[in-house]
RODO-2510 file (C-alpha; in nm, 4 decimals, decimal comma):
residues 625
     n   res          X          Y          Z
     1     m    10,8213     7,2696    14,8042
     2     r    10,8416     7,6584    14,7592
     3     s    11,2025     7,6309    14,6976
     4     s    11,1803     7,3302    14,5006
     5     v    10,9065     7,4804    14,2638
     6     l    11,1381     7,7951    14,2163
     7     f    11,4687     7,6257    14,1404
     8     l    11,2465     7,4095    13,8692
     9     l    11,1399     7,7191    13,7286
    10     v    11,4711     7,8759    13,7221
    11     v    11,6017     7,5754    13,5588
    12     f    11,3497     7,5668    13,3113
    13     a    11,4329     7,9255    13,2404
    14     l    11,7885     7,8855    13,1929
    15     v    11,7342     7,5819    12,9807
    16     f    11,4842     7,7439    12,7625
    17     g    11,6569     8,0564    12,7543
    18     t    12,0002     7,8707    12,6658
    19     f    11,7848     7,7177    12,3888
    20     f    11,6457     8,0248    12,2717
    21     f    11,9537     8,2015    12,2824
    22     r    12,1307     7,9625    12,0807
    23     m    11,8580     7,9341    11,8311
    24     r    11,8032     8,2690    11,7578
    25     i    12,1907     8,3623    11,7225
    26     e    12,2119     8,0516    11,4688
    27     d    11,9014     8,1657    11,2807
    28     d    11,9905     8,5395    11,2778
    29     s    12,3421     8,4532    11,2018
    30     r    12,2691     8,2510    10,8955
    31     r    12,0139     8,5105    10,7512
    32     a    12,2745     8,7708    10,8173
    33     d    12,5529     8,5286    10,5969
    34     e    12,3197     8,4724    10,3477
    35     e    12,2326     8,8374    10,2872
    36     k    12,6201     8,9113    10,3227
    37     l    12,6753     8,6594    10,0388
    38     r    12,3971     8,7508     9,8300
    39     v    12,5209     9,1379     9,8306
    40     l    12,8857     8,9972     9,7511
    41     s    12,7503     8,7922     9,5063
    42     k    12,5377     9,0789     9,3046
    43     q    12,8704     9,3181     9,3373
    44     a    13,0836     9,0363     9,1416
    45     r    12,8139     8,9956     8,8954
    46     r    12,7968     9,3593     8,8187
    47     v    13,1826     9,3787     8,7981
    48     r    13,1464     9,0852     8,5668
    49     q    12,8999     9,2661     8,3458
    50     f    13,0914     9,5864     8,3292
    51     l    13,4148     9,3646     8,2262
    52     e    13,2213     9,1876     7,9320
    53     h    13,0850     9,5085     7,8078
    54     g    13,3504     9,7542     7,8629
    55     g    13,6802     9,5243     7,8742
    56     i    13,9206     9,4939     8,1393
    57     e    14,0968     9,8343     8,1081
    58     s    13,8613     9,9759     8,3559
    59     a    13,8683     9,6420     8,5713
    60     g    14,0634     9,8064     8,8956
    61     a    13,8186    10,0993     8,9077
    62     d    13,4996     9,8998     8,8351
    63     m    13,6209     9,6528     9,1339
    64     i    13,7071     9,9404     9,3686
    65     r    13,3454    10,1084     9,2642
    66     q    13,1381     9,7866     9,3055
    67     f    13,3287     9,6425     9,6041
    68     g    13,4204     9,9562     9,7960
    69     a    13,7417    10,0819     9,9095
    70     m    13,8768     9,8767    10,1973
    71     s    13,9279    10,1462    10,3771
    72     e    13,5594    10,2352    10,3709
    73     d    13,4585     9,8837    10,4336
    74     p    13,7014     9,6925    10,6481
    75     t    13,4625     9,3591    10,5858
    76     l    13,5870     9,3217    10,2385
    77     r    13,8868     9,1090    10,2664
    78     i    13,9941     9,0862     9,8997
    79     a    13,8716     9,1080     9,5338
    80     l    14,0833     8,9999     9,2372
    81     l    14,0601     8,9500     8,8565
    82     v    14,2731     8,6665     8,7846
    83     s    14,4038     8,5460     8,4244
    84     a    14,3987     8,2154     8,3044
    85     n    14,7873     8,1671     8,4383
    86     c    14,6484     8,2687     8,7672
    87     n    14,8026     8,6130     8,7795
    88     v    14,6225     8,9295     8,9192
    89     l    14,4951     9,1394     8,6605
    90     a    14,3106     9,3757     8,8827
    91     a    14,2816     9,4007     9,2481
    92     n    14,1257     9,5584     9,5454
    93     p    14,3403     9,6975     9,7157
    94     p    14,5461     9,7727     9,3768
    95     e    14,9003     9,6962     9,5312
    96     l    14,8234     9,3164     9,4724
    97     v    14,8106     9,3472     9,0879
    98     a    15,0577     9,1629     8,8914
    99     l    15,1091     8,8979     9,1735
   100     s    15,0232     8,5645     9,1611
   101     a    14,6662     8,4434     9,2802
   102     a    14,8139     8,2376     9,5782
   103     e    15,0592     8,5065     9,6759
   104     a    14,7641     8,7853     9,6617
   105     l    14,5705     8,5715     9,9022
   106     r    14,8492     8,4916    10,1170
   107     r    14,9450     8,8868    10,1687
   108     s    14,5676     8,9238    10,2318
   109     g    14,5637     8,7049    10,5200
   110     e    14,3412     8,4555    10,3434
   111     s    14,3998     8,0787    10,2701
   112     p    14,6399     8,0023     9,9333
   113     a    14,4147     7,7003     9,9026
   114     l    14,1475     7,9142     9,7442
   115     a    14,3898     7,9774     9,4343
   116     a    14,3503     7,6092     9,3438
   117     e    13,9617     7,6488     9,3187
   118     i    14,0132     7,9428     9,0413
   119     p    14,0624     7,6927     8,7341
   120     d    13,7504     7,4950     8,8341
   121     a    13,5599     7,8460     8,8252
   122     r    13,6402     7,8726     8,4512
   123     k    13,4557     7,5675     8,3793
   124     p    13,0942     7,5893     8,2349
   125     g    12,8575     7,6573     8,5532
   126     g    13,1734     7,7320     8,7610
   127     t    13,0172     8,0306     8,9436
   128     r    13,0267     7,9530     9,3331
   129     a    12,9110     8,1388     9,6140
   130     s    12,9663     8,0052     9,9720
   131     i    13,0327     8,0778    10,3294
   132     e    13,3290     7,9091    10,4817
   133     s    13,4091     7,9673    10,8425
   134     d    13,3824     8,3483    10,8732
   135     r    13,4123     8,4425    10,5173
   136     a    13,1828     8,4908    10,2390
   137     i    13,3486     8,3807     9,9082
   138     v    13,2340     8,4479     9,5536
   139     l    13,4242     8,2986     9,2478
   140     s    13,2675     8,3980     8,8996
   141     p    13,4170     8,3574     8,5385
   142     v    13,4250     8,6486     8,3064
   143     q    13,2786     8,5734     7,9486
   144     i    13,5693     8,7514     7,7571
   145     p    13,8596     8,6380     7,5904
   146     g    14,0914     8,4375     7,8505
   147     r    13,8109     8,3673     8,0776
   148     p    13,9380     8,5584     8,3860
   149     v    13,7935     8,5026     8,6923
   150     i    13,6417     8,7355     8,9624
   151     l    13,7574     8,6044     9,3217
   152     a    13,6020     8,8271     9,6255
   153     v    13,6126     8,7550    10,0010
   154     r    13,4300     8,9577    10,2533
   155     s    13,4479     8,8747    10,6329
   156     v    13,1109     8,8093    10,8215
   157     a    13,2394     8,8254    11,1641
   158     e    13,1453     9,1665    11,2378
   159     t    12,7956     9,0784    11,1247
   160     r    12,7587     8,7895    11,3444
   161     a    12,8987     8,9669    11,6473
   162     a    12,6215     9,2480    11,5702
   163     v    12,3547     8,9426    11,5755
   164     r    12,4893     8,8233    11,9002
   165     r    12,4779     9,1886    12,0695
   166     d    12,1202     9,2057    11,9535
   167     v    12,0050     8,8572    12,0628
   168     s    12,1868     8,9213    12,4004
   169     s    11,9937     9,2545    12,4753
   170     q    11,6649     9,0795    12,3854
   171     t    11,7694     8,7687    12,5938
   172     a    11,8687     8,9775    12,9118
   173     a    11,5341     9,1830    12,8831
   174     l    11,3390     8,8440    12,8791
   175     a    11,5623     8,7284    13,2033
   176     l    11,4521     9,0491    13,3970
   177     i    11,0972     8,9942    13,3054
   178     f    11,1401     8,6322    13,4371
   179     l    11,3093     8,7438    13,7300
   180     a    11,0566     8,9784    13,8079
   181     l    10,7737     8,7005    13,7617
   182     i    10,9845     8,4598    13,9900
   183     a    11,0000     8,7376    14,2668
   184     a    10,6395     8,7944    14,2524
   185     l    10,5526     8,4099    14,2808
   186     w    10,8074     8,3929    14,5607
   187     t    10,6349     8,6816    14,7361
   188     w    10,3016     8,4951    14,6973
   189     l    10,4438     8,1726    14,8050
   190     e    10,5848     8,3098    15,1286
   191     v    10,2474     8,4953    15,2112
   192     a    10,0021     8,2482    15,1038
   193     l    10,1477     7,8956    15,1835
   194     n    10,4240     7,9421    15,4295
   195     r    10,2111     7,9646    15,7118
   196     r    10,0227     7,6618    15,6296
   197     i    10,3102     7,4455    15,5408
   198     r    10,4845     7,5344    15,8647
   199     r    10,1601     7,4156    16,0493
   200     l    10,1643     7,0841    15,8629
   201     v    10,5728     7,0376    15,9345
   202     d    10,4983     7,0870    16,2808
   203     a    10,2308     6,8328    16,3057
   204     a    10,4393     6,5900    16,1119
   205     a    10,7420     6,6798    16,3615
   206     r    10,5622     6,6233    16,6675
   207     f    10,3919     6,2784    16,5497
   208     a    10,7535     6,1693    16,4446
   209     v    10,8268     6,1652    16,8234
   210     d    10,5223     5,9710    16,9398
   211     d    10,2794     6,2480    16,9737
   212     l     9,9776     6,0509    16,8308
   213     e     9,7803     6,3271    16,9037
   214     a     9,9167     6,5804    16,6403
   215     r     9,7140     6,6682    16,3578
   216     a     9,7515     6,9589    16,0991
   217     r     9,3886     7,0479    16,0601
   218     l     9,4353     7,2717    15,7775
   219     g     9,1243     7,4426    15,5981
   220     g     9,0406     7,5337    15,2440
   221     n     9,0262     7,3405    14,9146
   222     d     9,3483     7,3700    14,7641
   223     e     9,6019     7,0706    14,7326
   224     l     9,7854     7,1809    15,0604
   225     a     9,4435     7,1503    15,2447
   226     l     9,3917     6,8158    15,0579
   227     a     9,7858     6,6787    15,1873
   228     g     9,6877     6,8174    15,5440
   229     r     9,3573     6,6251    15,5530
   230     a     9,5528     6,3194    15,4091
   231     f     9,7972     6,3756    15,6751
   232     d     9,5377     6,3810    15,9464
   233     a     9,3750     6,0575    15,8195
   234     m     9,7198     5,8581    15,8070
   235     a     9,8001     6,0015    16,1470
   236     d     9,4782     5,8598    16,2712
   237     s     9,5135     5,5067    16,1013
   238     v     9,8806     5,5107    16,2347
   239     a     9,7564     5,5897    16,5944
   240     q     9,4935     5,2955    16,5623
   241     t     9,7740     5,0524    16,4345
   242     r     9,9996     5,1381    16,6828
   243     m     9,7561     5,0328    16,9556
   244     r     9,6830     4,7322    16,7999
   245     l    10,0625     4,6715    16,7828
   246     l    10,1025     4,7250    17,1340
   247     e     9,8322     4,5040    17,2195
   248     s     9,9771     4,2337    17,0091
   249     e    10,3220     4,2689    17,1631
   250     a    10,1532     4,2505    17,5272
   251     r     9,9986     3,8941    17,4164
   252     v    10,3085     3,7736    17,2516
   253     r    10,5273     3,8552    17,5479
   254     l    10,2729     3,6884    17,7478
   255     l    10,2822     3,3729    17,5199
   256     l    10,6520     3,3936    17,5391
   257     d    10,6492     3,4089    17,9198
   258     s    10,4119     3,1164    17,9526
   259     t    10,5604     2,8684    17,7262
   260     a    10,7458     2,5631    17,8912
   261     e    11,0174     2,5790    17,6409
   262     g    11,3178     2,8093    17,6695
   263     l    11,3398     3,0394    17,3604
   264     c    11,6500     3,2551    17,2959
   265     g    11,6912     3,4995    17,0093
   266     l    12,0430     3,5204    16,8585
   267     d    12,2205     3,7483    16,6532
   268     l    12,4345     3,6503    16,3484
   269     s    12,7287     3,6152    16,5845
   270     g    12,5748     3,3898    16,8133
   271     r    12,5097     3,6521    17,1137
   272     i    12,1982     3,6326    17,2853
   273     t    11,9757     3,9149    17,2343
   274     f    11,6422     3,7833    17,4080
   275     c    11,5416     3,4947    17,6449
   276     n    11,2333     3,4055    17,7950
   277     p    11,1685     3,2998    18,1747
   278     a    11,1641     2,9315    18,0620
   279     a    11,5126     2,9530    17,9034
   280     l    11,6485     3,1640    18,2405
   281     r    11,5107     2,8429    18,4411
   282     l    11,6407     2,6149    18,1889
   283     l    12,0164     2,7866    18,2118
   284     h    12,0195     2,8554    18,5732
   285     v    12,0113     3,2351    18,5672
   286     a    11,8416     3,4684    18,7758
   287     h    11,8167     3,7622    18,5628
   288     p    11,8193     3,8259    18,1756
   289     g    12,1050     4,0635    18,1850
   290     q    12,3203     3,8009    18,2955
   291     l    12,2869     3,6152    17,9325
   292     l    12,2080     3,9080    17,6918
   293     g    12,5219     3,9624    17,4939
   294     s    12,6944     3,6498    17,5744
   295     a    12,7749     3,3541    17,3283
   296     f    12,4871     3,1076    17,3383
   297     y    12,6765     2,8176    17,1777
   298     d    12,9265     2,8532    17,4419
   299     l    12,6846     2,6951    17,7074
   300     l    12,6121     2,3933    17,5001
   301     r    12,7930     2,0518    17,4414
   302     l    12,7482     1,7456    17,2156
   303     p    12,6139     1,4563    17,4115
   304     g    12,9164     1,2970    17,5822
   305     s    13,1630     1,5590    17,5389
   306     e    13,3152     1,8119    17,7665
   307     q    13,4390     2,0228    17,4936
   308     t    13,2779     2,3518    17,3733
   309     l    13,0888     2,2924    17,0278
   310     d    13,2959     2,2967    16,7252
   311     k    13,3369     2,6252    16,5227
   312     a    13,2168     2,4645    16,1894
   313     w    12,8966     2,3494    16,3594
   314     v    12,8362     2,6820    16,5311
   315     d    12,8780     2,8492    16,2068
   316     l    12,6607     2,6172    16,0102
   317     a    12,3856     2,6744    16,2906
   318     l    12,4246     3,0369    16,2711
   319     q    12,4473     3,1173    15,8714
   320     t    12,2268     2,8507    15,7176
   321     r    11,8585     2,9214    15,6745
   322     a    11,7368     2,5809    15,7508
   323     r    11,6097     2,4471    16,0692
   324     v    11,8644     2,2845    16,2822
   325     e    11,7575     2,0000    16,4926
   326     q    12,0143     1,8409    16,7255
   327     e    12,0299     1,6914    17,0831
   328     l    12,2916     1,8327    17,2762
   329     s    12,4063     1,8718    17,6456
   330     l    12,3490     2,1501    17,8762
   331     p    12,6177     2,1673    18,1857
   332     c    12,4546     2,3020    18,5018
   333     p    12,6506     2,4846    18,7695
   334     d    12,5935     2,2075    19,0263
   335     g    12,7713     1,9488    18,8024
   336     t    12,4814     1,7673    18,6629
   337     v    12,4292     1,7777    18,2465
   338     l    12,0677     1,8162    18,1006
   339     a    12,0065     1,6596    17,7822
   340     v    11,8021     1,9106    17,5711
   341     h    11,6924     1,9385    17,2050
   342     h    11,7917     2,2019    17,0397
   343     s    11,5916     2,3417    16,7312
   344     g    11,7254     2,6663    16,5629
   345     g    11,5471     2,8434    16,2962
   346     p    11,6271     3,1380    16,0633
   347     v    11,4736     3,4922    16,1519
   348     l    11,4361     3,6759    15,8302
   349     l    11,3758     4,0360    15,7714
   350     q    11,2507     4,1115    15,4257
   351     g    11,4330     3,7806    15,2908
   352     v    11,7404     3,8803    15,4779
   353     l    11,8885     3,6372    15,7247
   354     v    11,9400     3,8806    16,0370
   355     g    11,9472     3,6175    16,3398
   356     r    11,8316     3,2641    16,4756
   357     v    11,5509     3,1846    16,7004
   358     v    11,6533     2,8767    16,9424
   359     t    11,4162     2,6695    17,1277
   360     l    11,5496     2,4397    17,3856
   361     t    11,3231     2,1667    17,5330
   362     d    11,4377     1,9783    17,8382
   363     l    11,4530     1,5894    17,7611
   364     t    11,5266     1,4566    18,0825
   365     g    11,1728     1,3322    18,1485
   366     k    11,1565     1,1950    17,7923
   367     k    11,4747     1,0175    17,8557
   368     r    11,3737     0,8871    18,1796
   369     a    11,0382     0,7518    17,9999
   370     e    11,2505     0,6310    17,6854
   371     e    11,4714     0,3900    17,9070
   372     e    11,1932     0,2655    18,1017
   373     l    11,0033     0,1739    17,7628
   374     r    11,3453     0,0111    17,6125
   375     k    11,3687    -0,2032    17,9332
   376     s    10,9999    -0,2950    17,9033
   377     q    11,0310    -0,3538    17,5258
   378     a    11,3536    -0,5756    17,5740
   379     q    11,1536    -0,7883    17,8206
   380     l    10,8624    -0,8167    17,6117
   381     r    11,0837    -0,9296    17,2792
   382     m    11,2502    -1,1713    17,4957
   383     a    10,8977    -1,3163    17,6067
   384     d    10,7998    -1,3068    17,2627
   385     r    11,0875    -1,4777    17,1299
   386     l    11,0546    -1,7541    17,3461
   387     a    10,6807    -1,8027    17,3023
   388     t    10,7670    -1,8004    16,9133
   389     v    11,0039    -2,0567    16,9263
   390     g    10,7565    -2,3297    17,0437
   391     t    10,5211    -2,1920    16,7684
   392     l    10,7522    -2,2454    16,4905
   393     s    10,8626    -2,5806    16,6102
   394     a    10,6137    -2,7205    16,3636
   395     g    10,7401    -2,5566    16,0830
   396     v    11,1110    -2,6486    16,1357
   397     a    11,0353    -2,9815    15,9388
   398     h    10,9360    -2,7801    15,6281
   399     e    11,2630    -2,6013    15,6250
   400     i    11,4537    -2,9445    15,7164
   401     n    11,2888    -3,1654    15,4800
   402     n    11,4711    -2,9874    15,1564
   403     p    11,8084    -3,0306    15,2436
   404     l    11,7291    -3,3700    15,4203
   405     a    11,5863    -3,4857    15,0768
   406     y    11,8908    -3,4220    14,8845
   407     t    12,0982    -3,5877    15,1501
   408     l    11,8932    -3,9021    15,1353
   409     a    11,8522    -3,8813    14,7381
   410     n    12,2275    -3,8747    14,7285
   411     l    12,2920    -4,1101    14,9712
   412     g    12,0433    -4,3538    14,7893
   413     y    12,2503    -4,3054    14,4822
   414     v    12,5564    -4,3875    14,6396
   415     a    12,4103    -4,7272    14,7367
   416     e    12,2653    -4,7861    14,4156
   417     r    12,5916    -4,7233    14,2371
   418     l    12,7515    -4,9271    14,4743
   419     r    12,5111    -5,2125    14,3910
   420     e    12,5339    -5,1878    14,0233
   421     l    12,9179    -5,1911    14,0182
   422     p    13,0712    -5,5230    14,0375
   423     g    13,3975    -5,3957    14,1500
   424     t    13,5416    -5,0884    14,3199
   425     p    13,3033    -4,8162    14,3031
   426     d    13,3932    -4,5008    14,0699
   427     c    13,5831    -4,2755    14,3482
   428     a    13,4714    -3,9387    14,1642
   429     e    13,1158    -4,0219    14,1638
   430     v    13,1540    -4,1219    14,5261
   431     v    13,3341    -3,8097    14,6300
   432     t    13,0922    -3,6099    14,4443
   433     a    12,7646    -3,8056    14,6227
   434     v    12,9265    -3,7451    14,9641
   435     e    13,0207    -3,3715    14,8981
   436     e    12,6484    -3,3050    14,7979
   437     a    12,5319    -3,5093    15,1153
   438     t    12,7576    -3,2942    15,3221
   439     e    12,6192    -2,9872    15,1457
   440     g    12,2732    -3,0771    15,2592
   441     a    12,3620    -3,1282    15,6004
   442     e    12,5372    -2,8154    15,6445
   443     r    12,2129    -2,6401    15,4925
   444     v    12,0116    -2,8324    15,7706
   445     r    12,2432    -2,6319    16,0079
   446     r    12,2074    -2,3200    15,8825
   447     i    11,8160    -2,3704    15,8913
   448     v    11,8177    -2,4813    16,2541
   449     k    12,0444    -2,1771    16,3082
   450     d    11,8125    -1,9379    16,1413
   451     m    11,5469    -2,0465    16,3743
   452     k    11,7317    -1,9803    16,6738
   453     t    11,7876    -1,6426    16,5936
   454     l    11,4476    -1,5637    16,7436
   455     s    11,5877    -1,6122    17,0997
   456     r    11,9476    -1,5083    17,0602
   457     v    12,1438    -1,2507    16,8791
   458     d    12,4530    -1,4099    16,7020
   459     d    12,3529    -1,3533    16,3315
   460     e    12,6049    -1,3799    16,0535
   461     t    12,7403    -1,0396    15,9048
   462     i    12,6409    -0,8968    15,5653
   463     g    12,9160    -0,8668    15,2850
   464     a    12,9455    -0,8848    14,8902
   465     v    12,7832    -1,1849    14,7566
   466     d    12,7912    -1,2784    14,4016
   467     v    12,4311    -1,2941    14,3098
   468     e    12,4757    -1,5109    14,0054
   469     r    12,6939    -1,7440    14,1726
   470     a    12,4502    -1,8025    14,4491
   471     l    12,1980    -1,8784    14,1911
   472     d    12,3891    -2,1421    14,0375
   473     a    12,4481    -2,2807    14,4013
   474     s    12,0649    -2,2735    14,4432
   475     v    11,9843    -2,4330    14,1133
   476     n    12,2414    -2,6894    14,1796
   477     m    12,0980    -2,8009    14,5020
   478     a    11,7358    -2,7851    14,3793
   479     l    11,8076    -2,9900    14,0534
   480     h    11,6466    -3,3001    14,1673
   481     e    11,3208    -3,0788    14,2246
   482     l    11,3655    -2,9309    13,8538
   483     r    11,4791    -3,1868    13,6366
   484     h    11,1553    -3,3661    13,6128
   485     k    10,9420    -3,0708    13,5969
   486     a    11,1044    -2,8121    13,3859
   487     t    11,3461    -2,6606    13,1758
   488     v    11,5732    -2,4203    13,3841
   489     m    11,6432    -2,0885    13,1580
   490     k    11,9254    -1,8493    13,2699
   491     d    11,9489    -1,4836    13,1487
   492     y    12,2315    -1,3286    13,3674
   493     a    12,3263    -0,9746    13,2974
   494     g    12,6541    -0,9922    13,4811
   495     v    12,5234    -0,7857    13,7774
   496     g    12,8219    -0,8254    14,0139
   497     f    12,8098    -0,8151    14,3840
   498     a    12,4887    -0,7355    14,6113
   499     r    12,4917    -0,6427    14,9834
   500     a    12,3642    -0,9255    15,1637
   501     n    12,4411    -1,2737    15,3478
   502     e    12,5576    -1,5470    15,1193
   503     g    12,4095    -1,8389    15,3011
   504     r    12,0472    -1,6688    15,3465
   505     l    12,0544    -1,5433    14,9952
   506     v    12,1140    -1,9090    14,8740
   507     q    11,8320    -1,9954    15,0957
   508     v    11,5704    -1,7407    14,9440
   509     f    11,6683    -1,8662    14,5796
   510     l    11,6541    -2,2104    14,6920
   511     n    11,2953    -2,1888    14,8473
   512     l    11,1639    -1,9972    14,5301
   513     l    11,2887    -2,2430    14,3245
   514     v    11,1646    -2,5527    14,5110
   515     n    10,7923    -2,3409    14,5399
   516     a    10,8415    -2,2815    14,1546
   517     a    10,9150    -2,6764    14,0913
   518     q    10,6051    -2,7737    14,3105
   519     a    10,3777    -2,5400    14,1335
   520     i    10,4285    -2,7182    13,8091
   521     a    10,1941    -3,0412    13,8230
   522     t    10,2698    -3,2153    13,5359
   523     t    10,6384    -3,4038    13,4516
   524     q    10,7024    -3,2759    13,1075
   525     p    11,0267    -3,0548    13,1213
   526     d    11,0089    -2,9901    12,7630
   527     h    10,6649    -2,7861    12,8259
   528     n    10,7459    -2,6114    13,1385
   529     e    10,9857    -2,3519    13,2098
   530     v    11,1634    -2,1989    13,5111
   531     r    11,3222    -1,8603    13,4143
   532     i    11,6101    -1,7096    13,6207
   533     a    11,7224    -1,3363    13,4910
   534     t    11,9411    -1,0605    13,6484
   535     c    11,9716    -0,7216    13,5817
   536     l    12,0210    -0,3912    13,7282
   537     d    11,7366    -0,1548    13,7738
   538     a    11,7209     0,2489    13,6802
   539     e    11,8754     0,3085    14,0472
   540     g    12,1727     0,0755    14,0048
   541     r    12,0203    -0,1984    14,2224
   542     v    12,0551    -0,5844    14,1691
   543     a    11,7197    -0,7092    14,0347
   544     v    11,6582    -1,0977    14,0431
   545     e    11,3559    -1,2469    13,8629
   546     i    11,2599    -1,5977    13,9303
   547     s    10,9194    -1,7093    13,7263
   548     d    10,7454    -2,0247    13,6437
   549     t    10,5031    -2,1741    13,3927
   550     g    10,2863    -2,3179    13,6811
   551     a     9,9459    -2,3097    13,7992
   552     g     9,9528    -1,9635    13,9289
   553     i     9,8372    -1,7994    14,2528
   554     p     9,4747    -1,6885    14,2950
   555     e     9,4251    -1,3087    14,2743
   556     d     9,2455    -1,3146    14,6240
   557     v     9,5271    -1,5147    14,7911
   558     l     9,8191    -1,3447    14,6451
   559     p     9,8239    -1,0188    14,9081
   560     r     9,8472    -1,3005    15,1870
   561     i    10,1237    -1,5252    15,0456
   562     f    10,4102    -1,3797    15,2661
   563     d    10,1978    -1,3974    15,5897
   564     p    10,3513    -1,6381    15,8198
   565     f    10,1677    -1,9876    15,8294
   566     f     9,9706    -1,9131    15,5430
   567     t     9,9882    -2,1659    15,2686
   568     t     9,7852    -2,2921    14,9808
   569     k     9,9394    -2,6220    14,9822
   570     p     9,7973    -2,9538    15,0834
   571     l     9,8195    -3,0386    15,4754
   572     g    10,1300    -3,1933    15,5283
   573     v    10,3267    -3,0455    15,1908
   574     g    10,4188    -2,6898    15,3712
   575     t    10,3587    -2,5202    15,6879
   576     g    10,3480    -2,1474    15,5311
   577     l    10,6747    -2,0321    15,6766
   578     g    10,8961    -2,0387    15,3322
   579     l    10,7939    -1,7242    15,1680
   580     s    10,7567    -1,5360    15,4948
   581     i    11,1047    -1,6124    15,5731
   582     c    11,2369    -1,5198    15,2246
   583     h    11,0516    -1,1663    15,2778
   584     s    11,2233    -1,1290    15,6295
   585     l    11,5620    -1,2247    15,4814
   586     i    11,5405    -0,9803    15,2051
   587     t    11,4102    -0,6763    15,4026
   588     a    11,6680    -0,7224    15,6481
   589     v    11,9421    -0,6307    15,3927
   590     g    11,7568    -0,3219    15,2618
   591     g    11,5877    -0,4982    14,9700
   592     h    11,2451    -0,6102    14,8874
   593     i    11,0442    -0,8855    14,7254
   594     e    10,7562    -0,8530    14,4865
   595     v    10,5013    -1,1166    14,3292
   596     a    10,2932    -1,1257    14,0331
   597     s    10,0644    -1,4203    13,9447
   598     k     9,7962    -1,5522    13,7206
   599     v     9,6081    -1,8624    13,7308
   600     g     9,7024    -2,0924    13,4606
   601     v    10,0081    -1,8824    13,3413
   602     g    10,2490    -1,8769    13,6147
   603     t    10,4074    -1,6951    13,8859
   604     r    10,6934    -1,4129    13,8786
   605     f    10,8854    -1,3374    14,1733
   606     l    11,1426    -0,9864    14,1525
   607     i    11,4000    -0,9496    14,4328
   608     i    11,5543    -0,6051    14,4502
   609     l    11,8970    -0,5956    14,6417
   610     p    12,1160    -0,3081    14,7032
   611     s    12,4198    -0,3216    14,5173
   612     v    12,7666    -0,3109    14,6632
   613     a    12,8688    -0,0241    14,4111
   614     q    12,5939     0,1785    14,6071
   615     e    12,7498     0,1311    14,9542
   616     p    12,9576     0,4441    15,0690
   617     a    13,3281     0,4010    15,0761
   618     g    13,4509     0,2558    15,4098
   619     a    13,1207     0,1716    15,5168
   620     a    13,1325    -0,0957    15,7861
   621     v    12,9977    -0,4376    15,7474
   622     r    12,6909    -0,4817    16,0186
   623     p    12,5435    -0,8108    16,1509
   624     a    12,2489    -0,9217    15,9460
   625     a    11,9298    -0,8748    16,1130
***
């Protein structure tokens, strides 16, 4: 501190001295120059007055008398009386007479450019006195015929040098005084402060090497004493904090040693820097020294693999700040392989990633329990499916009646046509009727097959389905139910293909269309409407809306319409499985179905299906649920 204070004082003195020295030199030099210029102007004015009253015959003597001989005053560089044609009429020194003004200036060592300013000096108000570099220059016209001009040049270099010498001597005296003051201050600091400072420094040094009892204990009321007391207070606080930290560290160590999960600390290269006893047991290591410094991820494998973990995976696990959760395998020395859950999190120091902390959990017991649970659940599902088959047998008729009705209606139509035609029946119409009957029979087969999925797994696969073509097929099959009840309005937006099963999607649409027809009590197609619309929603999914102007569903019933066996239809008309099956089929392909209804206004079903465009490239087609 003492050296710093003295250094600052010296620097301040140097800066101030330099500033003072320059300012004094500039001010004194300016005043000296102005005085020189004033004297030179006065001399030129007196020469001009003599010439205006006495003529130019004695001009040379007058100039020497006023300006002084150059041998007596070396600062006089030149004094000329210049005629209108720029010839020297009189001069000091006299040997320059009869020369041109430019030549006289050149021989005197002055700039010949001054000769160009002489004509301007003859103009009214042309008198000029100025300081240029280290020269004082005066140009003064004489008010006589021909208007000659007096040009006088005097050097101010010696005057400036004298000013510098005077200021330098004053500055040197001030410097000596300042140095004496600094020496006195140094002595006072040495005598008055050094011992107490050493005491404070000694206490700080002992405290730095964990001597928590070190204190300065300085007396007095000055700033150093205040600093000493502040140090003692800080030392007390640090000592108390250190004790609390040691206690906290002991508690943390106890917790780490007591936890059942293996904990390992890693540096950014993946080497182990810490491990708790649980990790030693899990890794079959007797002493931490056998693990510290080794590559942690060289000990682990991906499930079912005998190769070490891929370097890209290891780099991601070490460099990312996110928590990395992964099930891995741990080969044991006895040849067994443990399934472990790896959970790695970042270790941040002031926001900078410095390592990882990894938790390893033995999954052996969990895997065993999961396998037992899986077997039990499989047995339970099988038993439940077998029980459900019997329960749903009563509902099979509900699903069979619709396609069977188409078959019977078309067969009746064929029979009616055959009766009406006197000759050979119309082959085209007969073929159409037969195709519709075949389609209805195929529909019966699909429904029976859907019922069997409760007890066996042979479901159809999911693929790209043209939604609007499926809707058209459903309308064609339900047309006999709709044509006498309502007008079918189509509003297609060209939505393309959805990810679904075509047969089951047709089944859903057909069920909703038949329900819409049954919800319309009157047989007035011109007054009722079943509307079918398609579009893409904001997320690019396929949206299908089927609405009717039927009786509507009461608000208190609406939340239960997708429940199995729930129906509002009269006994014998429905079993309550239709909408439940629709809901299951739509959710099985990743979609969902919504309903909105108001009594006396109608019902609207909205079906959302995943678009084929949303599927990732190369995604495998999986079986339907």
